[in-house]
C-alpha positions in Angstrom: 20.3 13.2 -25.9 22.5 16.3 -26.2 23.6 18.2 -23.1 22.1 21.3 -24.5 18.7 19.7 -24.3 19.1 19.0 -20.6 18.2 21.5 -17.9 18.5 21.8 -14.2 15.1 21.0 -12.6 13.5 23.4 -10.0 10.0 21.9 -10.2 7.8 19.5 -12.1 4.2 19.8 -13.3 1.8 17.1 -12.2 -0.7 17.0 -15.1 -2.9 14.5 -13.3 -6.5 14.8 -14.5 -6.1 18.2 -16.1 -6.9 16.8 -19.5 -10.6 16.6 -18.4 -11.4 20.0 -16.8 -15.1 19.3 -16.9 -14.6 16.4 -14.5 -12.6 18.4 -12.0 -15.4 19.2 -9.5 -16.6 15.6 -9.6 -13.1 14.2 -9.1 -12.5 16.6 -6.2 -15.6 15.6 -4.4 -14.9 11.9 -5.0 -11.3 12.0 -3.9 -12.1 14.2 -0.9 -14.8 11.8 0.3 -12.5 8.8 -0.2 -9.7 10.6 1.7 -11.9 11.4 4.7 -13.3 7.9 4.9 -9.8 6.4 4.7 -8.3 8.6 7.3 -11.2 8.5 9.7 -11.7 4.7 9.2 -8.1 3.8 9.8 -7.7 6.1 12.8 -10.8 4.7 14.3 -9.4 1.2 14.0 -6.1 2.2 15.6 -7.9 3.9 18.5 -10.1 0.9 19.0 -7.1 -1.5 19.1 -5.1 0.7 21.4 -8.0 1.3 23.9 -9.3 -2.2 24.1 -7.2 -4.7 26.1 -8.9 -7.7 24.4 -7.4 -6.5 21.1 -3.8 -6.5 22.3 -3.0 -9.6 20.3 -0.5 -10.2 17.4 -3.3 -10.1 14.7 -4.5 -6.7 15.9 -1.0 -5.4 16.4 -0.3 -6.1 12.7 -3.7 -4.6 11.8 -2.9 -1.4 13.7 0.4 -1.1 11.8 -1.4 -1.6 8.5 -4.0 1.0 9.4 -1.3 3.5 10.3 0.6 2.8 7.1 -2.5 3.2 5.0 -3.2 6.5 6.7 0.3 7.8 6.0 0.2 6.4 2.5 -3.0 8.3 1.7 -1.7 11.5 3.3 1.4 11.3 1.1 -0.6 11.4 -2.1 -4.2 12.7 -1.8 -3.8 16.2 -0.2 -1.5 17.3 -3.1 -4.0 15.9 -5.6 -6.8 17.8 -4.0 -4.8 21.0 -3.8 -3.9 20.7 -7.5 -7.5 20.3 -8.5 -8.7 23.1 -6.3 -6.1 25.7 -7.1 -5.5 24.5 -10.7 -1.8 24.8 -9.9 0.1 21.6 -10.8 3.6 22.5 -9.8 5.6 20.5 -7.3 9.2 21.3 -6.4 12.0 19.0 -7.4 12.8 18.2 -3.7 9.1 17.8 -2.9 8.7 15.4 -5.8 11.6 13.2 -4.7 10.3 13.3 -1.1 6.8 12.2 -2.2 8.3 9.4 -4.4 10.4 8.2 -1.4 7.5 8.0 1.0 5.2 6.5 -1.7 7.7 3.7 -2.3 8.6 3.1 1.3 4.9 2.9 2.4 4.0 0.7 -0.6 6.8 -1.7 0.2 5.8 -1.7 3.8 2.2 -2.6 2.8 3.7 -5.6 0.9 5.7 -6.8 3.9 2.8 -6.3 6.3 0.4 -8.3 4.1 2.9 -11.2 4.1 3.3 -10.9 7.9 -0.5 -11.0 8.4 -0.8 -14.0 6.2 1.9 -15.8 8.2 0.1 -14.9 11.4 -3.1 -16.4 10.1 -1.2 -19.5 9.0 0.2 -20.1 12.5 -3.2 -19.4 14.1 -5.1 -21.8 11.8 -2.6 -24.5 11.0 -0.5 -24.5 14.3 -3.0 -23.3 16.9 -1.4 -25.1 19.8 1.9 -23.3 19.1 0.5 -19.9 18.3 1.3 -18.1 21.5 4.9 -19.5 21.5 5.6 -18.7 17.8 3.9 -15.3 17.7 5.3 -14.0 21.0 5.5 -10.2 21.5 9.3 -10.1 20.7 8.8 -11.9 17.4 5.9 -9.7 16.4 7.9 -6.6 17.1 10.9 -8.1 15.2 8.7 -8.8 12.1 7.2 -5.3 12.1 10.6 -3.6 12.7 12.3 -5.6 9.9 9.4 -4.6 7.6 9.9 -0.9 8.4 13.7 -1.1 8.0 13.7 -3.1 4.7 11.0 -0.9 3.1 12.8 2.4 3.9 16.2 1.0 2.9 14.9 -0.2 -0.5 13.1 3.1 -1.1 16.1 5.2 -0.2 18.4 3.4 -2.6 16.1 4.1 -5.6 15.4 7.7 -4.5 19.2 8.5 -4.2 19.8 7.0 -7.6 16.9 9.0 -9.1 18.3 12.2 -7.6 21.5 11.8 -9.7 19.5 11.9 -13.0 19.4 14.8 -15.5 16.0 15.6 -16.9 15.0 16.9 -20.3 13.3 20.2 -21.1 9.8 18.9 -20.5 9.0 18.6 -16.8 5.4 17.7 -17.2 4.5 14.4 -15.5 1.4 12.7 -16.9 0.4 11.5 -13.5 -1.3 12.9 -10.3 1.8 12.2 -8.1 5.5 11.7 -8.5 5.7 8.0 -9.4 8.7 6.1 -10.6 7.9 5.3 -14.2 6.6 8.7 -15.3 9.7 10.3 -13.8 11.9 7.8 -15.5 10.5 8.7 -18.9 11.6 12.3 -18.4 15.2 11.4 -17.6 17.9 12.1 -20.1 20.4 10.0 -18.2 21.1 6.3 -18.8 18.4 4.6 -16.7 19.5 1.0 -17.4 21.0 0.5 -13.9 18.0 2.1 -12.3 15.6 -0.3 -14.1 17.7 -3.3 -13.1 17.6 -2.2 -9.5 13.9 -1.4 -9.7 13.0 -4.9 -11.1 15.3 -6.5 -8.5 13.7 -4.6 -5.7 10.2 -5.4 -7.1 11.1 -9.1 -7.0 12.5 -8.8 -3.5 9.7 -6.8 -2.0 6.8 -7.9 -4.2 7.3 -11.5 -5.5 8.8 -12.8 -2.2 6.1 -11.5 0.1 3.4 -12.6 -2.4 4.9 -16.0 -2.5 4.8 -16.1 1.3 1.1 -15.1 1.2 0.3 -17.8 -1.4 2.2 -20.5 0.5 0.6 -19.6 3.8 -2.9 -19.7 2.3 -2.2 -22.9 0.5 -1.6 -24.5 3.9 -4.6 -22.7 5.4 -6.9 -23.9 2.6 -5.6 -27.5 3.1 -6.4 -27.2 6.8 -9.8 -25.8 6.1 -10.7 -28.7 3.8 -10.0 -31.1 6.7 -12.4 -29.4 9.1 -15.5 -31.6 9.3 -18.0 -28.8 10.3 -19.4 -26.7 7.5 -19.8 -23.9 9.9 -16.2 -24.1 11.0 -15.1 -24.1 7.4 -17.1 -21.0 6.6 -15.9 -19.1 9.7 -12.2 -19.7 8.8 -12.6 -19.2 5.1 -14.4 -15.9 5.6 -11.2 -14.5 7.2 -9.0 -15.9 4.4 -11.3 -14.6 1.7 -11.3 -11.0 3.0 -7.5 -10.9 3.2 -7.0 -12.6 -0.2 -9.4 -10.1 -1.8 -7.2 -7.2 -0.6 -4.0 -9.0 -1.6 -5.4 -9.6 -5.1 -6.5 -6.0 -5.5 -3.3 -4.5 -4.2 -0.8 -6.8 -5.9 -2.8 -7.0 -9.1 -2.6 -3.2 -9.7 1.0 -3.0 -8.7 2.1 -5.8 -11.0 0.1 -4.1 -13.8 2.0 -0.9 -13.4 5.5 -1.8 -12.3 6.3 -5.2 -13.9 6.7 -3.8 -17.4 9.6 -1.9 -19.2 9.4 1.9 -18.9 9.2 2.1 -22.7 5.8 0.4 -22.7 4.4 2.4 -19.8 0.9 3.8 -20.4 0.1 6.9 -18.5 -3.7 6.3 -18.7 -3.5 2.7 -17.4 -1.0 3.8 -14.8 -3.3 6.5 -13.4 -6.3 4.3 -13.2 -4.4 1.5 -11.5 -2.7 4.0 -9.2 -6.2 5.4 -8.1 -7.0 1.8 -7.0 -4.0 1.2 -4.8 -3.5 4.7 -3.5 -7.1 5.5 -2.7 -9.5 2.6 -3.1 -7.6 -0.1 -1.3 -6.6 2.0 1.8 -10.3 3.1 2.1 -11.6 -0.5 1.9 -9.1 -2.0 4.3 -10.9 -0.9 7.6 -14.1 -2.4 6.3 -12.6 -5.6 5.0 -10.3 -6.3 7.9 -12.1 -4.9 10.9 -15.7 -3.8 10.6 -16.8 -7.4 9.8 -15.0 -8.6 12.9 -17.0 -9.1 16.0 -14.0 -8.3 18.3 -13.7 -5.0 16.6 -17.4 -4.3 16.8 -17.2 -5.1 20.5 -14.4 -2.5 20.8 -16.4 0.1 18.9 -19.6 -0.7 20.8 -18.8 -1.0 24.5 -22.1 -2.8 25.2 -21.3 -5.7 22.9 -19.8 -9.0 24.4 -18.9 -10.7 21.2 -15.4 -12.0 20.9 -15.0 -14.3 18.0 -13.6 -13.7 14.5 -16.6 -13.5 12.2 
């Protein structure tokens, strides 16, 4: 593209759901309700874990981190979406767009790593119960979480810095409700080949590797479950695995649908629908799936309860 068709960028337009003005009130109410449920649900989980000494275990330490990340993740995306719908003003500054993209990527990658860490924790608890306290000692738990935070922010910062070097064409309209990678990439006039190679490499590192860890962990868990003679014992352990795997499938499925494709074949409609699932639906469901069906958590939320076993 000619240099004359390029322009310095001061802001972008997040078109979002503006193509359907008649649905704006419904979408605002739906997204606001999901946002409130997500924030309140995850904060309640964090408060329960912090306040109850019985929940100061590796599993709940990881769960508190996941709830905190989901809260930050939702706050990175949804308030701007609600403001755009309410004010009918779709502008976002160039710096604000890059900042939103950075935190979106960092928190998404952090979710990937934490899901893998939680799967590993369940593997050790179910397959190596006699060695659980030794393997999942406080120092190792802290190391796993710290490494997840550092890796996610390092990977996100590298792509954000590279994106900040791009020139953008005359049209600054992003057919999305937040500053996502692929919609921004389609507006760039610069050569994006290196960026796409880095993006796929990081997707493999932060997506395929953690997912492989999850699948390997649960393959061992399922093998162990099948060897349990008691039907009740099998059901108790499998219920935990089923809840985690359902979130993993939902989260990874939508991410792979959006990001494991060339930018030339990216569909804005499919991208927005999939993005609603992993930016709003999954963080909202996590407190229910991971915690509210757990008798330890119910005991923390209801002081009169004496239950203390994973349901």
